[in-house]
SERO-4910 file (N, C-alpha, C, O; in steps of 0.05 Angstrom, whole numbers):
BEGIN
 pado doro    nc1    nc2    nc3   cac1   cac2   cac3    cc1    cc2    cc3    oc1    oc2    oc3
  Met    A   2354   3691   2813   2337   3680   2803   2312   3699   2806   2312   3711   2828
  Arg    A   2291   3703   2789   2271   3720   2794   2247   3716   2769   2249   3710   2745
  Phe    A   2225   3720   2786   2210   3707   2765   2180   3724   2778   2171   3717   2800
  Arg    A   2168   3743   2763   2140   3753   2762   2126   3757   2741   2135   3759   2718
  Ala    A   2098   3759   2749   2073   3765   2718   2050   3766   2735   2045   3755   2756
  Gly    A   2034   3786   2715   2008   3781   2722   1995   3764   2708   2001   3758   2685
  Val    A   1971   3753   2724   1957   3728   2714   1932   3740   2695   1911   3748   2706
  Glu    A   1934   3742   2669   1913   3758   2659   1885   3731   2648   1861   3738   2645
  Asn    A   1891   3710   2646   1877   3691   2638   1873   3671   2655   1882   3648   2651
  Val    A   1861   3677   2675   1863   3656   2701   1841   3633   2695   1840   3612   2707
  Thr    A   1826   3639   2677   1800   3612   2672   1824   3593   2656   1827   3571   2667
  Thr    A   1838   3599   2637   1848   3580   2618   1877   3563   2634   1883   3539   2632
  Phe    A   1891   3586   2650   1909   3570   2675   1891   3550   2689   1899   3528   2684
  Phe    A   1873   3550   2700   1859   3533   2715   1850   3508   2704   1849   3487   2717
  Arg    A   1842   3511   2675   1828   3494   2661   1853   3475   2652   1848   3451   2651
  Ile    A   1876   3483   2646   1895   3469   2641   1906   3447   2664   1910   3423   2661
  Met    A   1908   3464   2691   1916   3446   2708   1897   3427   2717   1903   3406   2726
  Gln    A   1871   3436   2713   1847   3413   2718   1853   3391   2699   1851   3370   2712
  Ser    A   1859   3386   2673   1866   3368   2660   1889   3351   2667   1889   3327   2665
  Val    A   1907   3365   2677   1935   3350   2681   1927   3334   2711   1934   3310   2715
  Glu    A   1911   3348   2731   1907   3339   2752   1893   3315   2757   1889   3308   2780
  Lys    A   1885   3302   2737   1872   3278   2731   1886   3260   2723   1878   3238   2716
  Leu    A   1911   3269   2725   1924   3246   2712   1951   3239   2739   1960   3216   2746
  Gln    A   1958   3262   2749   1978   3251   2770   1983   3274   2786   1989   3295   2775
  Lys    A   1981   3274   2820   1983   3291   2837   2000   3305   2839   1995   3321   2856
  Lys    A   2031   3309   2824   2042   3327   2825   2051   3335   2789   2045   3318   2773
  Cys    A   2063   3355   2780   2070   3365   2751   2099   3377   2761   2110   3383   2782
  Ile    A   2108   3376   2730   2130   3400   2731   2122   3421   2710   2116   3417   2687
  Ile    A   2124   3443   2721   2123   3472   2704   2152   3481   2696   2170   3482   2714
  Lys    A   2158   3489   2670   2180   3498   2663   2167   3530   2646   2154   3534   2625
  Phe    A   2179   3549   2668   2173   3573   2655   2205   3581   2637   2228   3577   2645
  Thr    A   2197   3594   2611   2219   3600   2591   2209   3630   2587   2187   3637   2595
  Glu    A   2226   3648   2573   2222   3675   2556   2194   3679   2540   2178   3698   2535
  Glu    A   2195   3649   2533   2166   3655   2510   2140   3630   2520   2116   3633   2516
  Asn    A   2152   3612   2530   2127   3592   2542   2130   3583   2565   2151   3582   2579
  Met    A   2101   3572   2572   2100   3556   2599   2097   3527   2588   2083   3521   2570
  His    A   2113   3509   2603   2110   3485   2594   2098   3465   2619   2110   3464   2641
  Val    A   2080   3455   2615   2068   3438   2634   2072   3411   2628   2065   3403   2606
  Ile    A   2085   3388   2651   2093   3365   2641   2086   3350   2659   2089   3360   2682
  Cys    A   2074   3319   2657   2074   3300   2668   2088   3279   2658   2079   3271   2636
  Asn    A   2108   3265   2668   2120   3250   2657   2127   3226   2666   2142   3210   2655
  Asn    A   2112   3224   2694   2110   3206   2712   2104   3173   2712   2081   3166   2717
  Asp    A   2121   3159   2706   2108   3129   2696   2094   3121   2717   2080   3102   2711
  Ala    A   2093   3129   2740   2076   3117   2767   2046   3126   2761   2028   3119   2776
  Asn    A   2042   3140   2740   2010   3149   2739   1998   3123   2721   2010   3115   2701
  Glu    A   1975   3113   2729   1963   3094   2717   1960   3096   2687   1949   3115   2676
  Gly    A   1969   3078   2675   1965   3075   2646   1983   3087   2628   1983   3086   2603
  Gly    A   2008   3105   2649   2030   3109   2630   2024   3134   2616   2037   3138   2596
  Ile    A   2008   3149   2621   2002   3175   2609   2022   3195   2613   2033   3201   2634
  Gln    A   2026   3206   2587   2042   3226   2588   2033   3258   2578   2021   3259   2556
  Val    A   2038   3279   2591   2034   3304   2579   2062   3325   2577   2079   3331   2595
  Trp    A   2059   3333   2549   2086   3356   2550   2067   3375   2536   2060   3372   2512
  Ser    A   2060   3396   2552   2045   3421   2529   2062   3445   2538   2076   3447   2558
  Gln    A   2057   3468   2514   2074   3487   2511   2044   3506   2506   2025   3499   2491
  Ile    A   2046   3532   2524   2034   3548   2529   2044   3580   2522   2063   3590   2534
  Lys    A   2034   3589   2506   2040   3617   2497   2041   3636   2527   2023   3639   2543
  Ile    A   2065   3645   2528   2061   3668   2554   2040   3687   2552   2026   3688   2573
  Asp    A   2035   3699   2535   2019   3722   2528   1994   3710   2533   1978   3724   2546
  Ser    A   1986   3685   2524   1961   3673   2526   1949   3671   2560   1925   3674   2566
  Ile    A   1970   3665   2579   1966   3672   2601   1970   3697   2622   1955   3705   2639
  Phe    A   1999   3707   2614   2011   3729   2630   2005   3757   2618   1993   3761   2597
  Asn    A   2013   3775   2632   2023   3797   2622   2040   3810   2642   2042   3801   2665
  Asn    A   2054   3833   2632   2079   3842   2645   2092   3818   2658   2089   3817   2683
  Tyr    A   2106   3799   2645   2122   3778   2645   2151   3783   2653   2166   3794   2637
  Arg    A   2160   3777   2679   2188   3781   2674   2205   3751   2688   2196   3738   2707
  Ile    A   2228   3744   2675   2236   3721   2685   2269   3732   2685   2275   3753   2673
  Gln    A   2284   3718   2696   2313   3719   2701   2326   3697   2714   2321   3693   2738
  Ser    A   2347   3679   2700   2359   3663   2715   2384   3660   2703   2388   3669   2681
  Asn    A   2403   3645   2718   2433   3632   2702   2427   3605   2681   2445   3593   2670
  Ser    A   2401   3599   2677   2394   3578   2661   2387   3588   2643   2362   3586   2644
  Asn    A   2394   3602   2621   2383   3618   2600   2354   3625   2601   2338   3626   2583
  Asn    A   2351   3630   2627   2326   3655   2637   2299   3631   2639   2276   3638   2637
  Glu    A   2305   3607   2644   2282   3593   2649   2288   3580   2676   2309   3573   2685
  Ile    A   2262   3578   2687   2257   3565   2713   2243   3542   2719   2219   3547   2714
  Thr    A   2246   3520   2727   2236   3490   2724   2224   3484   2748   2241   3476   2764
  Val    A   2199   3484   2758   2195   3474   2785   2176   3454   2786   2163   3451   2766
  Asn    A   2172   3435   2809   2156   3417   2808   2137   3423   2837   2144   3436   2857
  Leu    A   2116   3412   2833   2091   3425   2851   2069   3407   2851   2068   3390   2833
  Thr    A   2050   3408   2869   2032   3397   2866   2004   3406   2857   1994   3427   2866
  Cys    A   1990   3391   2839   1973   3404   2820   1950   3418   2838   1940   3440   2833
  Glu    A   1944   3402   2859   1917   3410   2880   1922   3438   2886   1905   3455   2883
  Ala    A   1949   3444   2895   1957   3461   2916   1953   3491   2892   1942   3513   2897
  Leu    A   1964   3483   2869   1961   3512   2846   1928   3516   2843   1919   3538   2850
  Met    A   1913   3496   2834   1887   3494   2832   1882   3515   2852   1876   3538   2845
  Gly    A   1885   3506   2882   1869   3518   2897   1876   3552   2897   1859   3569   2900
  Ala    A   1905   3556   2892   1902   3582   2892   1893   3600   2868   1890   3624   2870
  Leu    A   1888   3585   2847   1873   3592   2820   1841   3597   2822   1829   3616   2811
  Arg    A   1828   3574   2839   1804   3575   2845   1790   3597   2859   1766   3603   2858
  Ser    A   1813   3610   2875   1803   3627   2894   1804   3660   2885   1796   3679   2897
  Val    A   1816   3658   2860   1814   3679   2833   1784   3681   2823   1772   3660   2817
  Ser    A   1771   3708   2823   1754   3713   2806   1755   3708   2777   1769   3724   2764
  Thr    A   1744   3689   2764   1742   3682   2735   1743   3706   2713   1752   3706   2690
  Ser    A   1725   3729   2731   1724   3750   2709   1714   3776   2729   1702   3778   2751
  Ser    A   1722   3791   2713   1718   3825   2734   1687   3821   2742   1682   3832   2764
  Gly    A   1675   3814   2734   1641   3815   2738   1631   3792   2762   1610   3788   2773
  Thr    A   1652   3783   2762   1647   3758   2781   1654   3759   2809   1678   3754   2813
  Ser    A   1641   3765   2828   1648   3770   2855   1657   3744   2876   1645   3723   2880
  Asn    A   1676   3753   2885   1696   3729   2902   1684   3731   2936   1670   3749   2944
  Ser    A   1692   3715   2948   1687   3712   2977   1705   3698   2987   1711   3675   2981
  Ala    A   1718   3717   3007   1745   3702   3025   1742   3724   3042   1735   3747   3037
  Ser    A   1751   3709   3075   1748   3722   3099   1718   3740   3100   1718   3763   3109
  Gly    A   1700   3729   3094   1674   3742   3099   1667   3763   3082   1644   3772   3079
  Ser    A   1689   3773   3068   1680   3792   3047   1678   3787   3018   1690   3767   3009
  Ser    A   1664   3803   3003   1658   3798   2977   1674   3817   2965   1679   3838   2977
  Tyr    A   1686   3810   2938   1702   3830   2924   1704   3817   2898   1702   3794   2890
  Glu    A   1710   3844   2885   1718   3839   2853   1749   3835   2846   1762   3851   2860
  Thr    A   1761   3822   2833   1789   3817   2828   1796   3838   2810   1787   3837   2787
  Asp    A   1813   3858   2818   1831   3876   2802   1853   3866   2790   1859   3877   2768
  Glu    A   1871   3843   2802   1896   3844   2796   1906   3818   2805   1906   3815   2830
  Val    A   1916   3797   2790   1935   3778   2806   1965   3773   2796   1971   3772   2772
  Ile    A   1977   3772   2812   2008   3780   2809   2017   3750   2819   2010   3744   2842
  Ile    A   2030   3735   2806   2046   3712   2811   2078   3712   2809   2089   3716   2787
  Lys    A   2093   3709   2831   2120   3714   2836   2133   3688   2848   2118   3672   2860
  Leu    A   2154   3685   2845   2176   3668   2858   2187   3678   2882   2202   3698   2879
  Ala    A   2184   3669   2908   2191   3679   2932   2197   3651   2949   2192   3627   2942
  Lys    A   2210   3664   2976   2219   3644   2995   2205   3656   3023   2203   3678   3034
  Lys    A   2194   3628   3029   2177   3637   3059   2194   3613   3076   2192   3590   3068
  Asn    A   2210   3619   3101   2224   3604   3122   2234   3586   3103   2225   3563   3104
  Asp    A   2251   3593   3086   2268   3573   3070   2255   3556   3051   2270   3540   3039
  Gln    A   2235   3556   3048   2214   3536   3030   2202   3556   3001   2183   3571   3003
  Ala    A   2220   3551   2975   2206   3562   2958   2180   3558   2951   2170   3536   2955
  Val    A   2166   3580   2940   2140   3582   2937   2141   3601   2914   2159   3617   2909
  Leu    A   2113   3594   2898   2096   3614   2883   2081   3628   2898   2066   3614   2911
  Asn    A   2079   3652   2902   2066   3669   2919   2044   3687   2893   2050   3700   2873
  Phe    A   2020   3680   2905   1997   3701   2886   1986   3720   2906   1976   3716   2929
  Glu    A   1990   3743   2891   1980   3761   2909   1958   3777   2892   1963   3786   2870
  Ile    A   1932   3778   2905   1909   3779   2887   1899   3806   2905   1896   3807   2930
  Thr    A   1895   3828   2887   1875   3851   2902   1849   3856   2882   1845   3850   2858
  Gly    A   1831   3869   2901   1803   3871   2893   1793   3897   2902   1807   3916   2906
  Thr    A   1770   3895   2904   1758   3918   2914   1726   3906   2921   1709   3894   2907
  Thr    A   1725   3914   2951   1690   3904   2953   1670   3924   2946   1674   3948   2940
  Arg    A   1649   3914   2948   1625   3936   2943   1620   3958   2951   1602   3973   2942
  Val    A   1634   3964   2969   1631   3985   2985   1658   4008   2976   1658   4031   2985
  Gly    A   1681   4000   2956   1701   4004   2947   1729   4006   2961   1748   4019   2953
  Arg    A   1726   3989   2982   1749   3987   3001   1767   3967   2985   1756   3950   2972
  Lys    A   1797   3970   2986   1819   3959   2974   1814   3929   2992   1806   3930   3015
  Val    A   1820   3904   2978   1831   3878   2996   1860   3865   2984   1865   3868   2960
  Arg    A   1873   3854   2996   1895   3842   2982   1892   3816   3000   1891   3816   3024
  Ile    A   1890   3792   2983   1902   3765   2997   1918   3748   2979   1917   3746   2954
  Gly    A   1935   3734   2999   1960   3719   2987   1952   3695   2989   1933   3689   3003
  His    A   1968   3672   2970   1964   3647   2975   1993   3637   2962   2004   3645   2941
  Asp    A   1999   3621   2979   2037   3612   2976   2029   3580   2966   2014   3565   2979
  Val    A   2042   3573   2941   2042   3543   2930   2070   3539   2939   2089   3554   2935
  Lys    A   2068   3516   2952   2099   3502   2954   2111   3491   2930   2098   3476   2915
  Ile    A   2133   3498   2925   2152   3479   2902   2176   3471   2910   2186   3474   2932
  Glu    A   2185   3460   2891   2216   3450   2891   2230   3461   2864   2220   3456   2842
  Val    A   2247   3473   2866   2263   3487   2844   2281   3467   2836   2300   3460   2851
  Met    A   2276   3457   2811   2294   3436   2794   2324   3444   2788   2329   3466   2778
  Lys    A   2342   3426   2795   2367   3432   2791   2364   3433   2754   2345   3425   2741
  Pro    A   2389   3445   2744   2392   3445   2711   2401   3419   2705   2393   3412   2683
  Ala    A   2415   3400   2719   2419   3378   2711   2397   3355   2710   2398   3336   2694
  Asp    A   2379   3359   2727   2355   3350   2723   2333   3353   2705   2315   3338   2697
  Val    A   2342   3382   2700   2317   3392   2674   2325   3382   2651   2308   3374   2635
  Val    A   2352   3382   2647   2361   3369   2615   2357   3337   2613   2361   3327   2591
  Lys    A   2349   3320   2636   2341   3294   2626   2313   3293   2628   2300   3273   2634
  Leu    A   2300   3320   2622   2269   3318   2617   2268   3313   2586   2275   3330   2570
  Ser    A   2257   3284   2581   2251   3286   2545   2222   3276   2540   2209   3266   2558
  Glu    A   2214   3278   2520   2188   3275   2512   2191   3243   2499   2213   3235   2494
  Pro    A   2171   3230   2495   2175   3196   2488   2186   3200   2456   2188   3221   2444
  Met    A   2191   3176   2448   2200   3172   2424   2185   3156   2408   2184   3132   2408
  Cys    A   2172   3173   2395   2148   3154   2372   2156   3153   2345   2171   3169   2335
  Pro    A   2145   3130   2332   2149   3130   2300   2134   3149   2290   2118   3160   2304
  Glu    A   2138   3156   2263   2116   3171   2253   2086   3161   2253   2080   3137   2252
  Pro    A   2067   3183   2257   2038   3168   2259   2030   3158   2235   2036   3170   2214
  Asp    A   2014   3134   2234   2000   3125   2208   1980   3141   2197   1972   3136   2174
  Ile    A   1969   3162   2212   1947   3170   2208   1938   3194   2228   1934   3190   2252
  His    A   1935   3222   2215   1919   3239   2238   1897   3247   2229   1893   3246   2204
  Val    A   1879   3255   2248   1849   3254   2245   1839   3282   2267   1850   3286   2288
  Leu    A   1821   3295   2258   1809   3312   2273   1787   3303   2290   1767   3294   2279
  Leu    A   1789   3304   2318   1771   3291   2332   1739   3304   2334   1739   3329   2335
  Pro    A   1716   3292   2334   1699   3306   2346   1694   3313   2371   1708   3302   2388
  Ser    A   1677   3330   2381   1671   3345   2406   1680   3330   2429   1662   3315   2438
  Leu    A   1702   3329   2442   1718   3315   2465   1688   3313   2485   1688   3294   2501
  Gln    A   1671   3325   2487   1649   3327   2512   1634   3302   2499   1630   3282   2513
  Lys    A   1625   3302   2472   1609   3280   2463   1619   3259   2462   1606   3239   2468
  Ile    A   1649   3258   2455   1667   3230   2463   1664   3211   2484   1661   3187   2486
  Arg    A   1667   3239   2505   1668   3229   2530   1647   3215   2544   1651   3198   2563
  Thr    A   1623   3222   2533   1593   3216   2543   1598   3183   2534   1598   3165   2551
  Ile    A   1603   3180   2505   1600   3147   2499   1623   3127   2512   1620   3103   2519
  Val    A   1648   3144   2514   1666   3120   2531   1662   3122   2560   1674   3105   2573
  Glu    A   1648   3138   2573   1631   3133   2596   1613   3110   2599   1613   3095   2618
  Arg    A   1597   3107   2573   1578   3083   2576   1596   3061   2569   1592   3040   2582
  Leu    A   1616   3061   2552   1631   3041   2551   1652   3030   2575   1659   3006   2573
  Arg    A   1659   3042   2593   1678   3038   2615   1666   3007   2622   1681   2987   2623
  Ser    A   1633   3004   2626   1629   2986   2647   1627   2960   2632   1616   2940   2642
  Met    A   1636   2961   2612   1635   2936   2591   1660   2924   2583   1664   2900   2583
  Ser    A   1679   2943   2576   1707   2936   2570   1726   2953   2587   1719   2974   2598
  Asp    A   1752   2941   2587   1775   2960   2592   1796   2963   2574   1818   2973   2580
  Val    A   1786   2951   2547   1806   2956   2531   1791   2969   2512   1769   2959   2509
  Leu    A   1797   2993   2496   1782   3014   2473   1800   3008   2448   1824   3004   2452
  Ala    A   1791   3006   2426   1800   3007   2396   1798   3031   2389   1778   3043   2395
  Ile    A   1815   3042   2377   1817   3068   2362   1816   3065   2338   1833   3048   2331
  Arg    A   1803   3073   2321   1810   3074   2292   1806   3091   2274   1784   3102   2278
  Ala    A   1819   3100   2251   1816   3118   2233   1821   3116   2203   1843   3107   2197
  Ser    A   1805   3122   2179   1823   3123   2156   1820   3144   2132   1798   3155   2129
  Gln    A   1837   3150   2118   1844   3166   2099   1816   3180   2093   1816   3205   2092
  Ser    A   1799   3170   2090   1767   3178   2079   1753   3192   2103   1731   3201   2098
  Gly    A   1762   3194   2125   1753   3208   2152   1728   3193   2167   1708   3201   2179
  Cys    A   1738   3168   2162   1722   3153   2183   1742   3147   2210   1766   3142   2210
  Leu    A   1724   3150   2232   1732   3148   2256   1710   3128   2279   1687   3132   2286
  Gln    A   1730   3106   2284   1715   3090   2310   1725   3083   2326   1749   3076   2326
  Leu    A   1706   3083   2353   1710   3078   2374   1699   3044   2379   1676   3039   2372
  Ser    A   1714   3026   2391   1703   2999   2387   1714   2984   2418   1735   2988   2431
  Ile    A   1694   2968   2422   1695   2949   2441   1691   2925   2437   1669   2921   2427
  Asn    A   1708   2899   2442   1702   2878   2433   1714   2859   2455   1738   2859   2461
  Thr    A   1693   2842   2469   1697   2829   2490   1686   2793   2493   1692   2787   2469
  Glu    A   1679   2775   2500   1668   2753   2504   1640   2758   2499   1631   2745   2480
  Ser    A   1623   2774   2513   1597   2779   2521   1588   2805   2502   1564   2810   2499
  Val    A   1605   2820   2492   1590   2852   2480   1612   2854   2457   1633   2842   2454
  Lys    A   1599   2873   2441   1616   2882   2420   1606   2911   2411   1589   2907   2393
  Val    A   1609   2931   2414   1598   2958   2408   1617   2978   2389   1638   2989   2397
  Asp    A   1606   2982   2366   1624   2995   2356   1610   3028   2351   1586   3030   2348
  Thr    A   1626   3050   2349   1617   3078   2347   1630   3091   2325   1654   3088   2322
  Glu    A   1614   3107   2307   1629   3110   2282   1625   3137   2270   1603   3143   2262
  Trp    A   1641   3150   2269   1635   3178   2248   1648   3181   2225   1672   3176   2223
  Lys    A   1635   3191   2208   1640   3196   2179   1645   3225   2163   1626   3241   2164
  Asn    A   1663   3230   2151   1668   3258   2142   1688   3275   2161   1693   3299   2162
  Cys    A   1700   3249   2177   1716   3273   2200   1741   3285   2178   1747   3276   2156
  Thr    A   1751   3310   2194   1773   3325   2172   1797   3308   2178   1803   3300   2200
  Ile    A   1811   3305   2152   1844   3298   2158   1864   3317   2151   1869   3321   2128
  Pro    A   1880   3332   2173   1894   3349   2172   1912   3348   2137   1921   3329   2125
  Gln    A   1910   3372   2131   1922   3377   2106   1952   3368   2107   1963   3355   2088
  Met    A   1963   3376   2128   1993   3357   2128   2000   3327   2130   2021   3315   2128
  Met    A   1974   3318   2133   1971   3290   2131   1970   3281   2104   1987   3265   2095
  Lys    A   1950   3292   2087   1945   3291   2057   1970   3288   2042   1978   3270   2028
  Glu    A   1982   3316   2051   2008   3323   2031   2030   3300   2039   2044   3291   2021
  Ser    A   2033   3290   2067   2053   3275   2069   2043   3248   2055   2061   3237   2043
  Ala    A   2021   3237   2055   2005   3211   2039   2016   3219   2011   2034   3205   2001
  Ser    A   2008   3239   1997   2022   3241   1967   2050   3242   1960   2058   3234   1938
  Gln    A   2065   3253   1979   2098   3249   1978   2103   3229   1978   2118   3221   1960
  Asp    A   2091   3211   1997   2103   3186   1994   2094   3162   1976   2108   3142   1974
  Asp    A   2076   3165   1965   2065   3150   1938   2091   3150   1920   2103   3171   1916
  Asn    A   2098   3124   1910   2120   3131   1886   2093   3121   1858   2072   3107   1858
  Ala    A   2107   3136   1837   2084   3125   1810   2085   3099   1811   2062   3092   1807
  Asp    A   2100   3077   1816   2097   3053   1813   2079   3036   1830   2066   3017   1822
  Asp    A   2081   3049   1858   2068   3032   1875   2032   3037   1875   2026   3060   1867
  Pro    A   2015   3024   1880   1989   3028   1874   1979   3050   1893   1992   3053   1913
  Pro    A   1955   3067   1888   1946   3084   1912   1943   3074   1939   1933   3052   1939
  Pro    A   1950   3087   1967   1939   3069   1990   1902   3067   1987   1888   3083   1974
  Asp    A   1894   3051   1998   1868   3046   2005   1857   3072   2021   1864   3074   2045
  Pro    A   1841   3091   2012   1823   3108   2035   1811   3093   2060   1810   3103   2082
  Glu    A   1800   3065   2054   1781   3056   2072   1797   3050   2091   1789   3051   2114
  His    A   1824   3043   2084   1837   3024   2108   1836   3034   2131   1835   3059   2132
  Leu    A   1835   3021   2155   1829   3027   2182   1857   3023   2192   1867   3001   2191
  Phe    A   1873   3051   2206   1893   3046   2221   1884   3039   2247   1861   3049   2249
  Ser    A   1890   3026   2271   1880   3022   2293   1900   3026   2318   1922   3031   2309
  Val    A   1900   3026   2338   1908   3026   2362   1893   3018   2387   1872   3030   2391
  Leu    A   1902   2997   2408   1890   2989   2427   1892   3006   2454   1916   3003   2462
  Val    A   1879   3024   2472   1885   3034   2491   1863   3029   2515   1840   3022   2513
  Ser    A   1879   3033   2537   1866   3032   2563   1837   3053   2562   1839   3076   2555
  Val    A   1816   3042   2569   1794   3058   2573   1799   3078   2591   1794   3102   2587
  Arg    A   1811   3068   2615   1812   3092   2640   1833   3113   2629   1826   3137   2629
  Ser    A   1852   3108   2622   1874   3125   2608   1859   3145   2589   1860   3169   2592
  Phe    A   1842   3133   2566   1831   3154   2553   1811   3170   2562   1802   3190   2550
  Leu    A   1801   3161   2587   1779   3180   2600   1792   3202   2617   1781   3223   2623
  Lys    A   1817   3194   2624   1831   3216   2637   1845   3234   2618   1852   3256   2625
  Phe    A   1848   3225   2594   1855   3250   2575   1827   3261   2566   1831   3284   2559
  Leu    A   1799   3255   2563   1773   3264   2557   1772   3287   2578   1757   3306   2573
  Ser    A   1786   3286   2602   1781   3304   2617   1794   3339   2609   1789   3359   2622
  Ser    A   1807   3338   2588   1814   3361   2576   1794   3377   2562   1799   3398   2550
  His    A   1773   3364   2562   1750   3379   2544   1744   3407   2551   1734   3423   2535
  Val    A   1752   3411   2578   1752   3438   2594   1769   3456   2581   1769   3480   2586
  Val    A   1785   3444   2562   1803   3469   2552   1808   3470   2516   1821   3486   2502
  Ser    A   1791   3445   2510   1803   3437   2483   1781   3462   2461   1760   3472   2466
  Thr    A   1793   3463   2444   1777   3475   2418   1775   3459   2389   1758   3459   2371
  Thr    A   1796   3448   2391   1805   3433   2370   1824   3407   2380   1840   3413   2398
  Thr    A   1823   3388   2373   1836   3363   2381   1844   3344   2356   1826   3337   2342
  Ile    A   1871   3336   2350   1876   3323   2332   1889   3299   2346   1906   3300   2363
  Ala    A   1878   3277   2335   1886   3249   2344   1907   3238   2321   1903   3242   2297
  Cys    A   1934   3222   2333   1950   3208   2313   1955   3181   2323   1965   3177   2345
  Ile    A   1948   3164   2308   1949   3139   2308   1979   3121   2300   1990   3120   2278
  Cys    A   1985   3112   2319   2019   3101   2316   2008   3073   2321   2002   3067   2344
  Gln    A   2005   3055   2301   1992   3031   2309   2012   3012   2326   2036   3015   2324
  Asn    A   2003   2994   2339   2019   2977   2363   2037   2998   2376   2056   2991   2390
  His    A   2032   3023   2373   2059   3039   2395   2046   3053   2414   2052   3052   2438
  Cys    A   2028   3067   2405   2017   3089   2421   1992   3108   2403   1987   3104   2380
  Leu    A   1979   3131   2421   1962   3147   2415   1973   3176   2420   1982   3180   2443
  Ile    A   1974   3194   2403   1984   3217   2406   1957   3240   2407   1941   3236   2389
  Leu    A   1953   3259   2422   1932   3276   2418   1944   3307   2432   1949   3311   2456
  Tyr    A   1944   3326   2407   1945   3348   2406   1918   3365   2413   1898   3363   2398
  Val    A   1918   3377   2431   1895   3390   2443   1904   3417   2443   1922   3426   2457
  Tyr    A   1892   3430   2431   1894   3463   2422   1882   3474   2436   1860   3467   2441
  Ile    A   1897   3504   2450   1877   3523   2460   1873   3546   2447   1888   3565   2449
  Gly    A   1854   3544   2434   1847   3565   2411   1848   3556   2385   1849   3532   2382
  Asp    A   1847   3571   2364   1839   3556   2339   1872   3548   2330   1890   3565   2333
  Val    A   1877   3527   2320   1900   3519   2306   1920   3539   2298   1941   3544   2309
  Ala    A   1910   3548   2278   1923   3571   2267   1931   3596   2283   1949   3609   2274
  Asp    A   1921   3603   2305   1937   3618   2324   1929   3605   2348   1913   3617   2363
  Ala    A   1936   3585   2353   1937   3576   2380   1946   3590   2408   1967   3602   2405
  Gly    A   1936   3590   2429   1951   3598   2453   1969   3575   2464   1984   3578   2483
  Gly    A   1967   3557   2454   1984   3533   2461   1973   3504   2460   1950   3505   2467
  Val    A   1979   3486   2457   1975   3457   2457   1983   3442   2477   2006   3443   2486
  Leu    A   1958   3423   2489   1975   3405   2511   1978   3377   2489   1962   3375   2471
  Thr    A   1999   3357   2493   2003   3341   2472   2003   3313   2499   2017   3312   2519
  Phe    A   1982   3293   2491   1977   3270   2512   1993   3242   2493   1992   3238   2469
  Tyr    A   2004   3229   2510   2013   3204   2501   2004   3181   2517   2009   3177   2540
  Ile    A   1990   3166   2501   1971   3143   2518   1990   3112   2502   1985   3104   2479
  Pro    A   2005   3103   2517   2017   3079   2502   1998   3061   2495   1978   3063   2509
  Ala    A   1999   3044   2478   1985   3023   2468   1986   2999   2486   2002   2996   2505
  Ile    A   1966   2980   2480   1955   2953   2495   1966   2935   2473   1953   2938   2452
  Ile    A   1982   2918   2471   1990   2902   2450   1973   2875   2451   1970   2861   2472
  Asp    A   1962   2871   2430   1940   2843   2432   1956   2828   2422   1966   2831   2400
  Asp    A   1961   2806   2440   1976   2786   2433   1963   2756   2420   1977   2736   2416
  Glu    A   1932   2759   2416   1926   2741   2395   1932   2748   2365   1927   2732   2347
***
């Protein structure tokens, strides 16, 4: 079992882990020949949110080499904060100086590799840099990992969800986060609604307060429009474009998802009424995305 690569895009790697760390302390990372998958599937995390992400290798790494007896795949369990600590110590750009061991340097190269230290499997980060006076420095970080057995990896599976009732392109997650932060003190439950006409609503409704926030003319992805037209039968009346599909979710869970604003460029929300909210956070443009983080937030069922 061998794994070694240069980390070319430290900033994106760090921001992905930053988004995941808000959900749970540990995560699973699966390295394959073409993709890196970051997975949070622990039912113990508050709100039951799951994340299944797929990031293209060349959007994070260079000189990537992987070899194993499991179809050249390696799956590890690790602590998010430990990995973030290693990435945080790396300069985010060649023009940014780093401070470690009392010396200031610019990062030249970051190598990540699978290693073993005192019978403990680790992801070893080797950072080489140059000080202002031209002296070469080398710094190492070890992140403890647990290499998962193939039999356990096979058991990993994404949540089963019905076909979404609607897809909608969300406004800036940063702007949504500002609004939801204000709603958090007023309600534990958030209603998210969307229509084919491009209306998006975030609402809370309690005995003492009712607040609606609405966006008009949101983009409905083309795939959704095509699906809707195919589902229409000639004898059936056309669907009402103003009909709002809705789902109730935990405000705290939705806020945890909104931490992904640090990596998001485009986010598509999919509403499965009375089941879940699925959110696709794209890294880069959708047409040529470097990867996508898929969040599953279970619905709160209203008994009334």
